N, C-alpha and C positions, 0 to 999 in steps of 0.2 A: 971690439965686440961689447956691447952693454948687456946688463942683465936683462932689460926688456927684450932685446933682440934674441937672447938665449931662449927666454920664455917663449917667445914667438916661434922659433924654430922647434921647440918641444911640441907646440901645438901642431905645427906641420906634421911632425913624427907621429902625432895620434891619429892622423887621418887614416893610414891602413889599418890601425887597430880597430877603430870604430867601423870601418867598413867589413873587416873580417867578423867582427861581433854581429853585426846585422846580418851578413849572408849566412852566418852559422847559427842564427836563431838565438843568439846570447844577447837578449835585448836588456837585461839587467846590466851587463857588462857595457853595452852600446850606450845605455842611458848615463851610466856612471862616468864613462869616457866623455860623452858629451857635456856633462856638468864640469868635469876637470876642465875641458877645453874652454868652456865658457868663463870659468873662474880665472884661468890663466890669461884670456883675453882681457878681462877687467884688471887684473894685477899689472900685466905689462903696460897697459894704458895709463893706469895710475902712476907707476913708477916712472915712465917716460915724462908724463907731464909735471908731476909733483917734484922730482929731482932733476927736472931740466936734462933728461937723458934722451931726448928725441934725436933722431938721426935720418939721413936719407935712406939708409938700408932699411930702418925700422918702418919708414913710411912706404917702402916698397913691400917689404915682408909681411906687414900686419894685414893688409887687405888680401894679399895673396893667401895667406893662412886662412882668413876667414871664407874666401871663395872656395879653396881647396876643401875645406871641411863641409861646407854647406852643400856645394855641387856633389860631393861624394856622398854624402848622407841622402840627398834627394835621390841620386841615382840608384844607391843601394836599396832604399825605401821603395822606390818605384819597381825595381827588379823583383824585390821580395814581394810585392803587390800590396803593401801597406798604404801606399797613396796612389792616387790616379796618375798614369803615365803622362797625361797632358800637362799636368802641372810640373812634372819633372822636365819635359820638353820645354815648356815656358821659362822655367828658372834657369836652366842650363843654356838655352838659346840667347837669353839676355846676357849672360856672362860671356858667351862666344862672341856675341856681336860687339860687345864693349872692347874685349881684347882685340878683335879684329880691326876695329876703328883706330885703337892706339898703334897697332902694328903699321897699318896703312899710313897713319900720320908720321910715324918715324921714317917709313920708306920714302916719304915725300919730303923728307926734312922739315916738317911742320909738326914737331911734337905737341901734342895737346895736354895741358895741364888738366889732370883728373882729380877734381874736388867733389867728394860726395855732397849731393844735394840733400836737402831735408827729406825729400821723397825717397831718395836712395837709402837714407838712414833708416826711415820708417819701413821700407821694404826689408832691409836686413833684420829689423826687429820682428817683423811679421814672419819672415822665413825661419828665423831661429825659434820663434814662439810655436810655430806650427810644427817644425821638426821635433822640437822638445816634447810638444804634447803628444805627438804620435809615438815617439819613442817610450815615453812615460807610460802611455796606455798599453803598448806592447810589453813593457816591462813588469807592470804591475796588474795587468789584466782588468782594466776598467775601460768602458765605453766613453770616448772623448766628445761624442755629440752633446749639444750642437756647437760646441766650441771649435771642433775641427773644421766644421763648414764655414764658420764665421771667419777663422784664421785663414782658411784656404781662399775665401773670397778677398781678404785683405791682401793676401800674397799676389793674387791675381791683379788686382786694381793697381797696387804699388809697383809690381814688376812691369806691367805695361806702361803705366805712368812714367816710371824712371828711365825705362828704355827709350821711350818717345822724347822724354827732355834731353837725354845725352845725345840721341841721334840728331835733334835740332841743334843743340850746341856744337856737336862735332861738324855737321854740315855748315853751319855758319862759320866756324874756324877754318875749315877746308876750302870754302868758296874764295878764300882770299889768295889762292894759288893762281899763279899767272900761268897762262897757256904758253907753250914754247914753239 
């Protein structure tokens, strides 16, 4: 168990805290925990790369931590009414589709290598920026417009683009399965 993996596990343990903070209207706490999670993500990535502490476990845990955090934040903010529910459905559905594709690939003994594309990385940046802006606006009482609309548009475009690219790649990968 490396230091980056311990930090990543800590980020996973922040998920219920941030959800509790959002549903309890403790937006200052939610924003602070969100910042801590973001800093921990940068630190664990830096340590893993800089000191050659990358591992298979870390390669699985890091995206899991990111997805758990973002999906939870989007769902909590959607339930709370701070963001439109359609964007919650879009973001969560994308992740469900990707996870389902990976599981189906395993079931057919055709594991697919999941490498994040540039579009997927841009999607994550847009999702984080949008969630951070909404949390900051709620915590500090300012109007996020027009930046929230711009970021929501970017989240929409990048989410649809990335799920489309993953789907095409997955279908290409799975089409090599021979019929029995």
